[in-house]
N, C-alpha and C positions, 0 to 999 in steps of 0.2 A: 128156367127152360121155356123157350118159346114154343108155340103150338106144334104138335107132332102131325105133320101133314102126310097123307098117303102119296107115295111116289112109286110109279111102275118101274120095274127093273128091266134090264136087257133080256133076261130070261123070259119075261112076260111078252116082250116084243117079238122074240124069236118064236115063242109058242103061238102067238096070234098069227104070224106069217105062215107057220106050218099048218095051222087049222084052216086058213084061207085056201091053201092048196088042196087040202082034204075036201073042203066044201065043193070045190070045182069038180072033183072026181066022184062025188056022191051021185046016185041015180035019180034022186028027187030034185026038186027045184032049187036053184042056187040061192035065191033070196031066203027061202025057208031054212036051208042049211046054215046060211050065215047067221040068221036070227037065233037058231038053236045053239050054234057053236058060241056066238058072242055072249048069249045069256049064260051058258055054262062057264065061260071064262070069267065073266063078271062075278058069278057066285063064288068060284074058286078063289079069285083074287081077293074078294071081300073077306072070305074066311081066312086067307093067309094074312091079310092086314090085321084082322081082329086078333089073331094068334101071335102077331109080332110083338116082341118085348117093347115096352114103352121106353123111349130114350131117357126119360128121367131116372130110370133104374140103372142107367149106364153112367159110370163116372169117367171123367176125362181130365187129365192134367197136361200141362206143357212145361217142360224144363228147358231153359235156354240160358246162354251165358249172360251175365249181367252187363258185360261190356266187351267190345271187340274193336280192333283197329280197322280203319278204313282199308278195304282190300284184303283183309284177313279172312279166315274161314272159321266157322263155328258150327256146332251141332245142336239141333233142336230135337228133343226127345218127347214123344207123345206116349202117355200111358192111358190105356182104356181098361176099366174094371167092370166086370159083369156082376151086377147085384141080383140077377134073376136066377131061376132054378133050371134054366135050359141053356144049352150052348147057343151062341149067337154069332152072326156075321155082321160086323160093324164097319161102315165106311165113314171116314172123317175128312173134313176139309178145314184147313186153318187159314186165318186172315193174315197172311204174311205178304207185305207190300212188295211189288215187283223190284224195287231198288235193293232189296235184300238178296235178290237172286236165289231163291230157295231151289234146291234140287227137285223138290216135289212139295206141293201144298196138300196133297191127298194121300191117304193110305187106307187099305182094307185089311182088317184083322179078324181072325177066327178066335173067339174068346170063349173058353169053356165056362160053365156055370160056376160062379163064385171065384173066378180067377182074374188075373190081370195080365194083359199082353202089352208090348211096347213096339213102337216103330220110330224110325229116326229119319231126319233129312238134314242136309247141310245148307248153310247160308254163307254168302260172300258179298257183303254190302259194298255198294258203289257210291254211297252218299253218306255223309256224316249226319249226326243228329240223334234225336230221341225218338224211339219207336215203341209204341204201346199196342201190340197186337191184342185183340180182345175176343172177338166172336169166333167160336168154333162150331161147325155144323156136323151133327151126327146123323147117320142113316142106318137104321137097324132093320135088316131083312127079316121077313116072315119065315116060317119053317120050310115053305116050298120055294122060297127065293123069288117069288113073283112080284111081290109088293113090299115096300119098306116104309117104316115110320121115320119121318125126318123132323128134326128139331134143332134149334140153335141155342147156345148158352154163352154167357160171358165167362171167359177164362182170362182174367187180366194178366198181362205180361209187360215187362220193361226191358228194353235193350238200348244201351248207349253205344253208338258208333263213334269212336274217338278218332282224332286226326291220325294220319299215317306217320309213324316215327321211322323214317328211312335211315336216319343218321345215327342210330344207336351204336353201331360198331365203331363209327368214327369217335363218338363220345367216349366209349370205353378206352379207345386207343389214347386219347388225349389225357384222360384221367390217369392212366398208367404212366404216361410220360411225365406228367406233372409230379406224381408221387416219386418217380425215380429221381427227379431233380432234387426233391426235398431230402432224400437220403444221400445226396452227393455222389451219385454214380458218375463215372468218368465221362460217359457219353453226353452228360448235360452240365458238367461242372464248369463254372466260370461264365455262365450266361445270365447272370443276374440272380434269379431265384428269390427275389423279394427284398424286403427291407427290415424284417424282424430277425434280430440276432438269435442264433440257435446254439452254436458251440464253436470250439476251437479244434484244429487238427494240424498235423504236420503239412508243410508246404510240399506240393508236387509240381512238376514242370508244366502241368496244364493250368495251374492257377494264375490268376491275374495278380500283378504286383500290388494293385490298389487294395487287395483284400488281406495283405499282410498286417498282422497286429504287432506293431513294433515293440510295444511294452511286453507282451507275452513272449516275443522273440528274444528280447534282452534277458528275461528271466530264465528261459529254457536253454539259451545258448544255441538254438537252432531256429530256422524259419518256421513261424506259426501263422496260419491264416484263419480268418474269421469265416464261419459258415452261416449263411443267412437262409431263411426259409420264407416262403410266401406267407404274407399275413392272412389270417383267417377272420371270419365274421364280418367281411366287407359286404356291401349291398349292391345287388344288380337288379334293376327294374326293367322289365320288358314292356314297352308301350306298343300294343298291336293295333294298327290302323285297320278298321273294318269298313272304310268308306268306299266310294265308287271306284277309285283307282286300283283297289285290291281285288276287284271282280274280274279284271281282264284275264283271259285264259293263256297260260304258258305251258306248253307241252301237255295239252289236253286237260289241264287242271287250273282252277282259279289261282291267281297269284297268292291269295291268302293261305292256300294249302301249303305252299312251299315255305311261306313265312312261319307257319305254325311248326313245321319241322325244325326250323332254326330256333324258335322259342324253346321247344322241348330239349334240343341238344344243349343250348346255353344253360337252361335251368338244371339239367342233369349234371353237367360238368361243374357248374358253380356250387351246387349244394354238396356234391361228393367231395369237393375240395375245401369244404368248411365255410363257404360263403352263404349269404342269405339271398334268395331270389324270390321275386314276386312278379305280378302281372297286372297291367291296366289295359283293358280292351275298350276301344272307343270308335265312334264315327262322329255324328253330330252331337252325340251324348255319350256318357260313359256307359258301357254295356256290361262290364265285368271287372271285378277287382279281387286279386288274391294278395293278401298281405305278405311281405317278404318273410322268409323263414328258411331254416336249413334242416328241418326235420326230414326223415326218410321219405315221408309221403308228399313232399312238396311238388315233385314232378307230377304225381297223380292228381294233386289239387289243381295245378295249372292245366293239365290235360282236360280234366272234367270241366273247368271253367270255359274252355275253348270249344268243346265238342258241339255245342248248339249254335255257335256264332257263324253267321253268314254275312258276306259283304252286302251292304245296302247302297243303293244308288243315291247317296247324299254326299255333300261336301263334308269333309272331316274337320272337326273343331280342335285343332292342335292346342290352342291356348287353353281351352276348357279342360283338355286332358292333362296338360301340364299343371294347371292350377289344382285339379283334383288330386294329382299325384303328390304335389308338394304340400298340400294342406294335410294330407294323411301321413306322409312319410318324409320327414324333414332331414333325415340323416343324409350326409354326402353319399352319393351313389353313382354307379355307372348306369346311365339312362340310355337304353337301346330302343330307338324308334324304328319299328318295322313298317315301312311305307313304300311309296314309289317316288321316283325322281321326276315326276311330272312338273315341268317348269312353272306352269300357271299356279298349281296348288302350292308349290314350294315358295314361289315369290309372293303370292297374295296371303297365304295363311301360315306357313311354317316359319319363314324368316322373321316376320314381325314377332312371333311368339318365342323364338329361341333365346332372347335375353333373359327370359324367366328362369332358364335352367343352365345356360352355358357358363355362367360365372362360377357357380358353386358345385357343379357336377361335371363328371366326364360324360360327354354326349357322343353317341354313336348312332348313325343312320344306316340301317340295313335295308337294302333294296334287292328285288329279284329282277335280274336282267333276262331279257328274252334272247335265247341263242339263235332263234330264227332271224331276228333283226340283224344280228352280227353276220350271219351267213349271207343274207341278202346284200348287206353293205360291202362285203368282200368278194362276192361271187361275180361271175361274168354273165351279164344279161344276154339272153338268146333272142329276145324280141322286144317290141316297143313297150309292152307291159312290164317286162323285166327291167327295162331302163328306168321307168317311173318308180318301180318298186325299189330299185337300188338307190335312187335319189332320195326317196322318202326314208329309207333305212339310214342313210348317211346323215340326213337331217335329224332323225331321232337320236342317233348316237351323239351327235354334236350337242344337242339339247341336254342330254344327260351329262356330258362333260362340262358344260357351262354350269349346270346346277351343282355338280360335284365340286367344282372350283370355288363357287361362292360359299358353299357350306364349309369347306376346308379352311377358307380364309377366316372363318369365325371360330376356328379351333375344333370343328366337328370332325370326327373320324367317319369316313364313308366306306362302307363295304357294299359294293355293287357287283353281285356275282350271279351266275346262272344257277338254276335250281339245285343241281347236284353238288355245287361247291359253296353255296351261300352259308350253310350251317357250319361246316368246318372252318371256313375262312373267318366267320364272325367269332367263333370260339377261339381261334388263334389270336384275334384282336383282343379279346378279353384276357387271355393268358399273358399277352404282352403288356397290357395295362397293369396286371398284377405284378409281373416281373420287374417292371420299372418303377413300381411304387407310386403310380399316379393317383391311386385311390387313398 
């Protein structure tokens, strides 16, 4: 506990003002009256301060959630315990940073002798990362409420603000659809379903002719078809670019935030369908690695690996990221690169590095398109500035088309979608790869 300093209260200020008015009304000299009154107030305030409970006799704790999603809401609970023999009034102030948007950082509690009282506030973070609130300040008023003893103490806390997972419902929808396909429901029968043989059943009018098992048909005397299921234990690696191109803001958030949502949805769906998912985050160097796995906690592991990542204004080293990935995880995989389709970066860095992975792996590039650029390119300009804006937008879209064409010529699947549709479209691409047996 840091030193307990004397702090005047509002009650003392109000009393001082009232005494000043009284001094003016007294029949003897104003100066003499002020001296007498001030001396009396000082004595009373000193006595009140001496009688005030030492802050070191007051216990305080902070309970807060261990983690919360960006933009979510959480509750912080303060508990104040009175270790003295008299009832006290305690004011507390917590060191909660502004980006947590606390409903209140302060509280005043009446705590009986030997008792514990609690107060709460809400937080709604607007920034990802690791937050460690520490210092809490206590102010214990004297019996008269004129002066308080104030002290600060370390109350360590930890809060992880994770990326926002907007596409969770879309993920559950696709998981359910994929599982329906595996049990051969009519709504999905005949659309591939993978390459791993599962069982035989009678032919129906919705089945493809190519799925008829002629040997089984001859034995049974009726048409029998083979049922396939999606293979499991395949590997999906997310390569998250944290370089300068991912710092651009789209719909009021950095591009990387939208990419993280897609990473989480892909990891969620892949692991729930029995595949292995992992993460490599990089810029000029590798920033984080999560080994591929299909355990229930894989989504949480990927989320926790990303929550402190911020885009840095450096050029990304794609070759270094690919080498780091292949040196650790040699198994054939679906490698999903979350980056941007900036022509210079793709031409100078990505294209030369692609031969490292394109031959032995299924490569997908996932990019976040800016809806505003599309609106500018298709809108009708109203003034000269609008004309220039439209021309620039058309040029930007043409650049992305050129880059997409060059990547697809090399066998790369490109998913270039707006923030709201990137995650589901990318997951659909993954499900298509599974259904066609490309892995």
